[in-house]
N, CA and C atoms as an extended XYZ file, in Angstrom:
516
Properties=species:S:1:pos:R:3:atomname:S:1:resname:S:1:resid:I:1 pbc="F F F"
N        84.756       89.409      109.454 N   MET     1
C        84.567       89.393      108.067 CA  MET     1
C        85.717       88.807      107.429 C   MET     1
N        85.421       87.470      106.682 N   ALA     2
C        86.359       87.097      105.762 CA  ALA     2
C        86.818       87.138      104.640 C   ALA     2
N        87.959       87.058      104.309 N   TYR     3
C        88.490       87.762      103.197 CA  TYR     3
C        88.727       86.824      102.031 C   TYR     3
N        89.485       86.958      100.940 N   TRP     4
C        89.652       86.132      100.148 CA  TRP     4
C        91.099       86.420       99.401 C   TRP     4
N        92.386       85.547       99.484 N   PHE     5
C        93.478       85.761       99.244 CA  PHE     5
C        93.734       85.009       97.752 C   PHE     5
N        93.161       85.933       96.667 N   ILE     6
C        93.087       85.761       95.419 CA  ILE     6
C        94.876       85.629       94.794 C   ILE     6
N        94.573       84.133       94.349 N   ASP     7
C        95.861       83.684       93.724 CA  ASP     7
C        97.212       83.002       94.562 C   ASP     7
N        96.853       83.205       95.980 N   GLY     8
C        97.473       82.490       97.196 CA  GLY     8
C        97.759       81.727       97.103 C   GLY     8
N        98.983       80.945       97.362 N   THR     9
C        99.340       79.474       97.540 CA  THR     9
C        99.296       79.116       99.079 C   THR     9
N        99.371       77.854       99.327 N   ALA    10
C        99.557       77.519      100.854 CA  ALA    10
C       100.026       77.876      101.290 C   ALA    10
N       101.557       77.684      100.875 N   ALA    11
C       103.003       78.201      101.513 CA  ALA    11
C       102.705       80.069      101.795 C   ALA    11
N       102.405       80.654      101.118 N   ARG    12
C       101.886       81.955      101.550 CA  ARG    12
C       101.239       82.336      103.025 C   ARG    12
N        99.990       81.613      102.483 N   ALA    13
C        99.202       81.397      103.359 CA  ALA    13
C        99.402       81.553      104.397 C   ALA    13
N       100.305       80.217      104.885 N   ALA    14
C       100.935       79.748      106.488 CA  ALA    14
C       101.827       80.881      106.700 C   ALA    14
N       102.863       81.698      105.649 N   GLU    15
C       103.681       82.506      106.213 CA  GLU    15
C       102.474       83.698      106.749 C   GLU    15
N       101.599       83.874      105.825 N   LEU    16
C       100.610       84.990      106.511 CA  LEU    16
C       100.003       85.239      107.782 C   LEU    16
N        99.599       83.861      107.670 N   ARG    17
C        98.876       83.408      109.469 CA  ARG    17
C       100.179       84.121      110.412 C   ARG    17
N       100.839       83.315      110.009 N   GLN    18
C       101.891       83.533      110.992 CA  GLN    18
C       102.381       85.275      111.341 C   GLN    18
N       102.239       85.937      110.333 N   LEU    19
C       102.751       87.555      110.447 CA  LEU    19
C       101.466       88.299      111.277 C   LEU    19
N       100.265       87.413      110.315 N   ALA    20
C        98.811       88.276      110.809 CA  ALA    20
C        97.791       87.414      111.394 C   ALA    20
N        97.884       86.869      112.416 N   PRO    21
C        97.022       85.689      112.759 CA  PRO    21
C        95.624       86.417      113.065 C   PRO    21
N        95.386       87.344      112.897 N   GLU    22
C        94.034       88.178      113.184 CA  GLU    22
C        93.247       88.545      111.777 C   GLU    22
N        93.985       88.279      110.829 N   LEU    23
C        93.163       88.509      109.548 CA  LEU    23
C        92.796       87.106      109.079 C   LEU    23
N        91.262       87.202      108.771 N   VAL    24
C        90.396       85.789      108.482 CA  VAL    24
C        90.457       85.656      106.998 C   VAL    24
N        91.009       84.666      106.469 N   PHE    25
C        91.004       84.701      105.227 CA  PHE    25
C        90.784       83.270      104.266 C   PHE    25
N        90.568       83.125      103.082 N   GLU    26
C        90.730       81.518      102.289 CA  GLU    26
C        91.588       81.883      101.047 C   GLU    26
N        91.916       80.960      100.979 N   VAL    27
C        92.563       81.200       99.536 CA  VAL    27
C        91.508       80.772       98.584 C   VAL    27
N        91.864       81.709       97.410 N   ALA    28
C        91.000       81.482       96.045 CA  ALA    28
C        92.130       81.353       94.801 C   ALA    28
N        91.482       80.449       93.979 N   GLU    29
C        92.525       80.348       92.599 CA  GLU    29
C        91.784       81.723       91.922 C   GLU    29
N        92.928       82.116       90.581 N   LEU    30
C        92.084       83.566       89.762 CA  LEU    30
C        91.555       82.768       88.871 C   LEU    30
N        90.483       83.412       88.513 N   PRO    31
C        89.422       82.610       87.320 CA  PRO    31
C        90.159       82.004       86.305 C   PRO    31
N        89.917       81.333       85.598 N   SER    32
C        90.370       80.910       84.539 CA  SER    32
C        90.506       81.657       83.368 C   SER    32
N        91.548       81.788       82.332 N   GLY    33
C        91.611       82.792       81.432 CA  GLY    33
C        92.443       84.332       81.666 C   GLY    33
N        92.468       84.352       82.974 N   PHE    34
C        93.321       85.775       83.441 CA  PHE    34
C        94.738       85.462       83.492 C   PHE    34
N        94.922       86.820       82.485 N   ALA    35
C        96.560       86.851       82.239 CA  ALA    35
C        96.676       87.951       82.750 C   ALA    35
N        97.924       88.208       83.808 N   ALA    36
C        98.183       89.618       84.527 CA  ALA    36
C        99.534       90.293       82.673 C   ALA    36
N        99.046       91.385       82.177 N   SER    37
C        99.653       91.671       81.618 CA  SER    37
C       100.671       93.353       81.955 C   SER    37
N       100.178       93.427       83.065 N   ALA    38
C       100.835       94.832       83.593 CA  ALA    38
C       102.468       94.281       84.549 C   ALA    38
N       103.323       94.850       83.530 N   PRO    39
C       104.626       94.410       84.282 CA  PRO    39
C       105.086       94.858       85.697 C   PRO    39
N       104.546       95.902       86.392 N   GLU    40
C       105.181       96.482       87.596 CA  GLU    40
C       103.922       96.016       88.244 C   GLU    40
N       104.595       95.471       89.916 N   PRO    41
C       104.149       94.444       90.799 CA  PRO    41
C       102.612       95.047       91.120 C   PRO    41
N       102.375       96.345       91.556 N   GLY    42
C       101.454       97.070       92.053 CA  GLY    42
C       100.210       96.984       90.876 C   GLY    42
N       100.079       97.055       89.642 N   PRO    43
C        98.933       97.081       88.636 CA  PRO    43
C        98.759       95.519       88.844 C   PRO    43
N       100.069       94.459       88.943 N   ARG    44
C        99.543       93.192       88.542 CA  ARG    44
C        98.924       92.554       89.542 C   ARG    44
N        98.873       93.069       91.047 N   ALA    45
C        98.068       92.553       92.098 CA  ALA    45
C        96.911       93.455       92.117 C   ALA    45
N        96.932       94.485       91.640 N   ARG    46
C        95.660       95.315       91.489 CA  ARG    46
C        94.378       94.164       90.552 C   ARG    46
N        95.491       93.821       89.080 N   ASP    47
C        94.615       93.305       88.230 CA  ASP    47
C        93.777       91.743       88.525 C   ASP    47
N        94.874       91.228       89.835 N   LYS    48
C        94.413       90.209       90.344 CA  LYS    48
C        93.155       89.597       90.671 C   LYS    48
N        93.225       91.035       91.988 N   LEU    49
C        92.175       91.526       92.568 CA  LEU    49
C        90.932       91.418       91.828 C   LEU    49
N        90.946       92.407       90.863 N   LEU    50
C        89.565       93.023       90.123 CA  LEU    50
C        89.541       91.773       89.168 C   LEU    50
N        89.942       90.997       89.233 N   ALA    51
C        89.530       89.766       88.515 CA  ALA    51
C        88.553       89.154       88.843 C   ALA    51
N        88.481       88.898       90.513 N   ASP    52
C        87.556       88.219       91.397 CA  ASP    52
C        86.698       88.863       92.092 C   ASP    52
N        85.503       88.859       92.167 N   PRO    53
C        84.695       90.066       92.511 CA  PRO    53
C        84.698       90.266       93.870 C   PRO    53
N        85.013       89.118       94.865 N   ARG    54
C        84.888       89.076       96.098 CA  ARG    54
C        86.064       89.876       96.786 C   ARG    54
N        85.302       90.199       98.099 N   PRO    55
C        86.563       91.409       99.111 CA  PRO    55
C        87.745       90.322       99.139 C   PRO    55
N        88.707       91.188       99.122 N   GLY    56
C        90.100       90.302       99.306 CA  GLY    56
C        91.296       90.848       99.262 C   GLY    56
N        92.137       90.292       98.768 N   PHE    57
C        93.552       90.752       98.588 CA  PHE    57
C        94.536       89.760       97.660 C   PHE    57
N        95.436       90.619       96.837 N   ALA    58
C        96.269       89.703       95.906 CA  ALA    58
C        97.482       89.861       95.948 C   ALA    58
N        98.449       89.691       95.707 N   GLU    59
C       100.183       90.099       95.809 CA  GLU    59
C       100.536       89.829       94.405 C   GLU    59
N       101.529       90.745       94.081 N   ALA    60
C       102.593       90.256       93.392 CA  ALA    60
C       104.011       91.254       93.454 C   ALA    60
N       104.969       90.125       93.248 N   ILE    61
C       106.285       90.088       93.571 CA  ILE    61
C       107.016       90.651       92.786 C   ILE    61
N       107.771       91.489       92.657 N   ASP    62
C       109.064       91.443       91.257 CA  ASP    62
C       110.611       91.770       92.113 C   ASP    62
N       111.538       91.426       91.605 N   LEU    63
C       112.989       91.831       91.720 CA  LEU    63
C       113.205       93.003       90.521 C   LEU    63
N       113.864       93.646       91.018 N   THR    64
C       114.786       94.809       90.224 CA  THR    64
C       115.643       95.213       90.658 C   THR    64
N       116.458       95.663       89.444 N   THR    65
C       118.046       96.381       89.705 CA  THR    65
C       117.667       97.651       90.432 C   THR    65
N       118.901       98.470       90.495 N   MET    66
C       118.592       99.722       91.664 CA  MET    66
C       117.718      100.653       90.791 C   MET    66
N       118.354      100.449       89.464 N   ASP    67
C       117.884      101.695       88.640 CA  ASP    67
C       116.139      101.418       88.194 C   ASP    67
N       115.574      100.316       88.529 N   GLY    68
C       114.490       99.909       88.644 CA  GLY    68
C       113.770       98.682       87.292 C   GLY    68
N       115.228       98.480       86.987 N   LYS    69
C       114.670       97.352       85.421 CA  LYS    69
C       114.314       95.734       86.240 C   LYS    69
N       113.201       95.225       85.674 N   SER    70
C       112.379       94.206       86.200 CA  SER    70
C       113.693       93.114       85.886 C   SER    70
N       113.939       92.064       86.481 N   LEU    71
C       114.295       90.837       86.388 CA  LEU    71
C       113.228       89.693       86.275 C   LEU    71
N       112.226       89.860       86.125 N   ARG    72
C       111.235       88.865       85.624 CA  ARG    72
C       111.283       88.302       84.764 C   ARG    72
N       111.838       88.601       83.382 N   LEU    73
C       111.655       88.209       82.215 CA  LEU    73
C       113.081       87.704       82.579 C   LEU    73
N       114.107       88.213       82.907 N   GLU    74
C       115.516       87.659       82.634 CA  GLU    74
C       114.954       86.431       83.529 C   GLU    74
N       114.728       85.874       84.752 N   LEU    75
C       114.275       84.744       85.141 CA  LEU    75
C       113.818       83.649       84.197 C   LEU    75
N       112.400       84.243       83.621 N   ASP    76
C       111.745       83.253       82.904 CA  ASP    76
C       112.465       82.976       81.597 C   ASP    76
N       113.555       83.285       81.115 N   SER    77
C       114.025       82.569       79.686 CA  SER    77
C       115.412       81.736       80.557 C   SER    77
N       115.893       82.047       82.133 N   GLU    78
C       116.873       81.048       82.384 CA  GLU    78
C       116.293       80.410       83.851 C   GLU    78
N       117.240       79.378       83.847 N   ASN    79
C       116.842       78.693       85.293 CA  ASN    79
C       117.257       79.583       86.496 C   ASN    79
N       117.208       79.201       87.321 N   GLU    80
C       117.665       79.842       88.351 CA  GLU    80
C       119.491       79.679       89.034 C   GLU    80
N       120.069       78.495       88.507 N   THR    81
C       121.302       78.708       89.193 CA  THR    81
C       121.923       79.693       87.589 C   THR    81
N       121.349       79.675       86.387 N   ARG    82
C       122.231       80.458       85.227 CA  ARG    82
C       121.710       81.983       85.704 C   ARG    82
N       120.640       82.161       86.339 N   PHE    83
C       120.150       83.509       86.423 CA  PHE    83
C       121.228       83.705       87.443 C   PHE    83
N       121.485       83.431       88.861 N   CYS    84
C       122.353       83.963       89.773 CA  CYS    84
C       123.716       84.167       89.401 C   CYS    84
N       124.177       82.995       88.292 N   ARG    85
C       125.528       82.896       87.684 CA  ARG    85
C       125.539       84.251       86.993 C   ARG    85
N       124.804       84.947       86.356 N   TRP    86
C       125.067       85.974       85.638 CA  TRP    86
C       124.427       87.357       86.154 C   TRP    86
N       123.741       87.300       86.968 N   TRP    87
C       123.073       88.446       87.684 CA  TRP    87
C       123.900       88.049       89.435 C   TRP    87
N       125.056       87.302       89.907 N   ARG    88
C       125.342       87.323       91.515 CA  ARG    88
C       125.968       88.510       91.733 C   ARG    88
N       125.615       88.771       93.031 N   GLN    89
C       125.948       90.297       93.739 CA  GLN    89
C       125.594       91.338       92.907 C   GLN    89
N       124.510       91.285       92.107 N   THR    90
C       124.005       92.462       91.957 CA  THR    90
C       123.001       93.217       92.858 C   THR    90
N       123.225       94.644       92.883 N   PRO    91
C       122.765       95.102       93.687 CA  PRO    91
C       121.111       95.466       93.286 C   PRO    91
N       120.016       94.886       94.106 N   ALA    92
C       118.509       94.749       93.687 CA  ALA    92
C       117.410       95.210       94.927 C   ALA    92
N       116.370       95.390       94.494 N   ARG    93
C       115.598       95.873       95.292 CA  ARG    93
C       114.600       94.256       95.226 C   ARG    93
N       113.641       94.212       96.122 N   LEU    94
C       112.451       93.090       96.344 CA  LEU    94
C       111.288       94.314       96.317 C   LEU    94
N       110.632       94.171       95.951 N   HIS    95
C       109.394       94.956       96.025 CA  HIS    95
C       108.145       93.509       96.076 C   HIS    95
N       107.217       94.194       96.964 N   LEU    96
C       106.014       93.071       97.273 CA  LEU    96
C       104.846       94.039       97.774 C   LEU    96
N       104.086       93.922       96.317 N   CYS    97
C       102.627       94.302       96.460 CA  CYS    97
C       101.308       94.205       96.958 C   CYS    97
N       100.825       94.657       97.399 N   VAL    98
C        99.506       93.932       98.138 CA  VAL    98
C        98.181       94.854       97.671 C   VAL    98
N        97.317       94.202       96.606 N   ALA    99
C        96.026       94.888       96.540 CA  ALA    99
C        95.185       94.398       97.711 C   ALA    99
N        94.240       95.413       97.830 N   TYR   100
C        93.312       94.887       98.756 CA  TYR   100
C        91.928       95.994       98.457 C   TYR   100
N        90.774       95.016       98.951 N   ARG   101
C        89.600       95.921       98.958 CA  ARG   101
C        88.331       95.300      100.299 C   ARG   101
N        87.565       96.328      100.525 N   ARG   102
C        87.069       95.577      101.846 CA  ARG   102
C        85.421       94.697      101.594 C   ARG   102
N        85.026       95.300      100.207 N   ASP   103
C        84.106       94.455       99.922 CA  ASP   103
C        84.304       95.029       98.117 C   ASP   103
N        83.110       94.515       97.690 N   PRO   104
C        82.922       94.408       96.038 CA  PRO   104
C        83.142       95.299       95.398 C   PRO   104
N        82.697       96.101       95.638 N   GLN   105
C        82.520       97.610       94.985 CA  GLN   105
C        83.240       98.391       95.775 C   GLN   105
N        84.531       98.395       96.591 N   GLY   106
C        85.173       99.062       97.500 CA  GLY   106
C        85.904       99.548       96.093 C   GLY   106
N        86.661      100.301       96.866 N   ALA   107
C        87.779      101.141       95.822 CA  ALA   107
C        89.357      100.051       96.455 C   ALA   107
N        90.159       99.963       95.486 N   VAL   108
C        91.274       99.188       95.535 CA  VAL   108
C        92.532       99.690       95.891 C   VAL   108
N        93.200       99.591       97.117 N   GLU   109
C        94.307      100.408       97.528 CA  GLU   109
C        95.286       99.180       97.734 C   GLU   109
N        96.636       99.570       97.343 N   VAL   110
C        97.549       99.002       97.059 CA  VAL   110
C        98.890       99.567       98.482 C   VAL   110
N        99.469       98.590       98.805 N   ILE   111
C       100.384       98.319       99.958 CA  ILE   111
C       101.787       98.320       99.124 C   ILE   111
N       103.069       98.820       99.115 N   THR   112
C       104.230       98.231       99.136 CA  THR   112
C       104.806       98.413       99.586 C   THR   112
N       105.765       97.512       99.855 N   ALA   113
C       106.986       96.841      100.505 CA  ALA   113
C       108.429       96.488       99.965 C   ALA   113
N       109.178       97.249      100.365 N   VAL   114
C       110.653       97.151       99.598 CA  VAL   114
C       111.878       96.556      100.390 C   VAL   114
N       112.591       95.812       99.525 N   CYS   115
C       113.944       95.079      100.657 CA  CYS   115
C       114.804       95.457       99.611 C   CYS   115
N       116.012       96.026      100.307 N   ASP   116
C       117.029       96.153       99.347 CA  ASP   116
C       117.912       95.374       99.850 C   ASP   116
N       118.576       94.817       98.338 N   GLY   117
C       120.206       93.476       98.737 CA  GLY   117
C       120.613       93.117       97.615 C   GLY   117
N       121.005       92.130       97.341 N   ALA   118
C       121.476       91.893       95.849 CA  ALA   118
C       121.287       90.128       95.746 C   ALA   118
N       121.582       89.780       94.257 N   ILE   119
C       121.391       88.841       93.616 CA  ILE   119
C       122.625       87.542       94.740 C   ILE   119
N       121.645       86.902       94.865 N   ALA   120
C       122.522       85.390       95.648 CA  ALA   120
C       123.503       84.762       94.728 C   ALA   120
N       124.617       84.630       95.273 N   GLU   121
C       125.695       83.528       94.546 CA  GLU   121
C       125.352       82.791       93.595 C   GLU   121
N       123.920       81.727       94.082 N   LYS   122
C       123.309       80.476       93.793 CA  LYS   122
C       122.155       80.564       94.731 C   LYS   122
N       121.004       79.707       94.001 N   PRO   123
C       119.734       79.601       94.796 CA  PRO   123
C       119.919       78.703       95.728 C   PRO   123
N       119.382       79.251       97.206 N   ALA   124
C       119.376       78.219       98.487 CA  ALA   124
C       118.348       78.380       99.104 C   ALA   124
N       117.855       77.461       99.720 N   GLY   125
C       116.804       77.514      100.768 CA  GLY   125
C       115.626       76.602      100.028 C   GLY   125
N       114.743       75.938      100.774 N   THR   126
C       113.878       75.416      100.431 CA  THR   126
C       112.173       75.623       99.789 C   THR   126
N       112.372       77.070      100.346 N   SER   127
C       110.671       77.856       99.966 CA  SER   127
C       110.708       78.320       98.706 C   SER   127
N       109.626       77.979       97.728 N   GLY   128
C       109.116       78.656       96.572 CA  GLY   128
C       108.492       79.462       96.694 C   GLY   128
N       108.478       80.484       97.460 N   LEU   129
C       107.986       81.941       97.874 CA  LEU   129
C       108.446       83.026       96.661 C   LEU   129
N       108.397       82.728       95.601 N   GLY   130
C       108.491       84.246       94.685 CA  GLY   130
C       110.136       83.813       94.411 C   GLY   130
N       111.029       85.046       94.691 N   TRP   131
C       112.380       85.238       95.053 CA  TRP   131
C       113.311       85.068       95.634 C   TRP   131
N       112.369       84.185       96.575 N   ASP   132
C       113.206       83.670       98.125 CA  ASP   132
C       114.397       83.230       97.881 C   ASP   132
N       114.813       82.250       97.184 N   ARG   133
C       115.701       81.558       96.557 CA  ARG   133
C       116.994       82.335       96.111 C   ARG   133
N       116.540       83.354       95.485 N   LEU   134
C       117.532       84.004       94.740 CA  LEU   134
C       118.288       85.795       95.105 C   LEU   134
N       117.411       85.797       96.274 N   PHE   135
C       117.444       87.436       96.530 CA  PHE   135
C       118.261       87.393       98.267 C   PHE   135
N       119.068       87.938       98.715 N   VAL   136
C       119.755       88.227      100.268 CA  VAL   136
C       119.877       89.196      100.050 C   VAL   136
N       118.820       89.870      101.261 N   PRO   137
C       118.483       90.731      101.836 CA  PRO   137
C       119.827       91.549      102.779 C   PRO   137
N       119.951       93.206      102.208 N   SER   138
C       121.090       93.750      102.654 CA  SER   138
C       121.127       93.479      104.241 C   SER   138
N       122.473       93.183      104.895 N   GLY   139
C       123.094       93.116      106.120 CA  GLY   139
C       122.759       91.487      106.209 C   GLY   139
N       122.184       90.591      105.378 N   GLN   140
C       122.338       89.220      105.729 CA  GLN   140
C       123.258       88.313      104.608 C   GLN   140
N       123.442       87.133      104.617 N   THR   141
C       124.868       86.826      103.761 CA  THR   141
C       124.263       85.132      103.233 C   THR   141
N       123.061       84.995      103.285 N   ARG   142
C       122.108       83.784      102.456 CA  ARG   142
C       120.581       84.624      102.173 C   ARG   142
N       120.519       83.858      101.099 N   PRO   143
C       119.070       84.574      100.444 CA  PRO   143
C       117.785       84.120      101.396 C   PRO   143
N       116.747       84.902      100.973 N   LEU   144
C       115.693       84.472      102.236 CA  LEU   144
C       115.000       83.518      102.577 C   LEU   144
N       115.190       82.420      101.254 N   ALA   145
C       114.496       81.539      101.554 CA  ALA   145
C       115.584       80.330      102.354 C   ALA   145
N       116.937       80.693      102.860 N   ALA   146
C       117.660       79.825      103.713 CA  ALA   146
C       117.972       80.697      105.040 C   ALA   146
N       116.901       81.752      105.395 N   LEU   147
C       117.050       82.093      106.353 CA  LEU   147
C       116.253       81.543      107.602 C   LEU   147
N       114.771       80.734      107.297 N   GLY   148
C       113.906       80.117      107.929 CA  GLY   148
C       113.007       81.434      108.632 C   GLY   148
N       112.474       81.319      109.801 N   ASP   149
C       111.746       82.146      110.062 CA  ASP   149
C       112.091       83.449      110.140 C   ASP   149
N       113.731       84.101      110.294 N   ASP   150
C       114.147       85.163      109.891 CA  ASP   150
C       113.733       86.026      108.721 C   ASP   150
N       113.358       85.087      108.073 N   ARG   151
C       113.183       86.067      106.232 CA  ARG   151
C       111.929       86.715      106.845 C   ARG   151
N       111.003       86.377      107.539 N   LEU   152
C       109.948       87.047      107.960 CA  LEU   152
C       109.880       88.539      108.367 C   LEU   152
N       111.182       88.711      109.135 N   VAL   153
C       111.672       89.659      109.923 CA  VAL   153
C       112.307       90.818      109.103 C   VAL   153
N       113.458       90.072      107.891 N   VAL   154
C       114.000       91.300      107.376 CA  VAL   154
C       113.440       91.223      105.689 C   VAL   154
N       112.854       90.271      105.761 N   GLY   155
C       112.202       90.838      103.729 CA  GLY   155
C       110.894       91.491      103.975 C   GLY   155
N       110.345       91.719      102.729 N   PRO   156
C       109.317       93.167      103.068 CA  PRO   156
C       107.801       92.353      103.545 C   PRO   156
N       107.667       91.242      103.853 N   SER   157
C       106.671       90.507      103.947 CA  SER   157
C       105.970       90.912      105.314 C   SER   157
N       106.719       91.226      106.465 N   ARG   158
C       106.035       91.769      107.245 CA  ARG   158
C       105.583       93.003      107.165 C   ARG   158
N       106.309       93.913      106.781 N   LEU   159
C       105.624       95.179      106.431 CA  LEU   159
C       104.393       95.621      105.722 C   LEU   159
N       104.138       94.484      104.584 N   ALA   160
C       103.035       94.914      103.553 CA  ALA   160
C       102.007       93.859      104.643 C   ALA   160
N       102.059       92.901      105.244 N   TYR   161
C       100.967       92.003      105.603 CA  TYR   161
C       100.531       92.540      106.835 C   TYR   161
N       101.433       93.392      108.201 N   SER   162
C       100.843       94.281      109.278 CA  SER   162
C       100.054       95.225      108.238 C   SER   162
N       100.776       96.032      107.619 N   GLN   163
C        99.894       96.902      107.370 CA  GLN   163
C        98.294       96.369      106.628 C   GLN   163
N        98.592       95.661      105.692 N   LEU   164
C        96.902       94.769      105.692 CA  LEU   164
C        96.562       94.323      106.287 C   LEU   164
N        96.908       93.820      107.506 N   ALA   165
C        95.763       93.259      108.653 CA  ALA   165
C        95.097       94.728      109.559 C   ALA   165
N        96.295       95.376      109.465 N   GLN   166
C        95.481       96.698      110.288 CA  GLN   166
C        94.107       97.407      109.416 C   GLN   166
N        94.466       97.484      108.048 N   ALA   167
C        94.039       97.673      107.296 CA  ALA   167
C        92.194       97.292      106.786 C   ALA   167
N        92.549       95.616      107.110 N   LEU   168
C        91.348       95.071      106.725 CA  LEU   168
C        90.593       94.815      108.137 C   LEU   168
N        91.327       94.833      109.524 N   THR   169
C        90.433       94.556      110.424 CA  THR   169
C        90.220       95.745      111.166 C   THR   169
N        90.568       96.514      111.467 N   SER   170
C        90.395       98.197      111.521 CA  SER   170
C        89.165       98.901      110.590 C   SER   170
N        88.828       98.561      109.514 N   GLY   171
C        87.720       99.303      108.657 CA  GLY   171
C        88.568      100.635      107.788 C   GLY   171
N        89.878      100.787      108.573 N   ASN   172
C        90.516      102.224      107.756 CA  ASN   172
C        91.079      102.037      106.586 C   ASN   172
């Protein structure tokens, strides 16, 4: 069965196809007029999925301080360089939540993967995937976007999308 990656991007779809080649999906835009009001990534991903009637999945990403304060609004009010200058080396957690359902009337389930690390000294890398240019995973010296394909191993994507592929391809 083919699924829909709601509000997915071509770059994220390519990453997902590399991580879970067994998952068959197409990218779909959010319906016009959709506005995600939920601040947490789990409910945001769920809201995106519920805005489209088709079976599929949607993701939401957030970066928080270790005590759970979302940095999403901080970045919205600053550019990436100023954000890094202000928050550099602050311990942080990158949250990737993927909501999915197997059929249009099916229950929505949410997978959450978390990666600990810190805010980068400055933005680095070419990837425009969420927080990848600004977040340095624990044990690394460069932001996710600067790690090339290694970002798929040390970031939260591998865990979240391998669980998604298993859930959607096994029917469990």
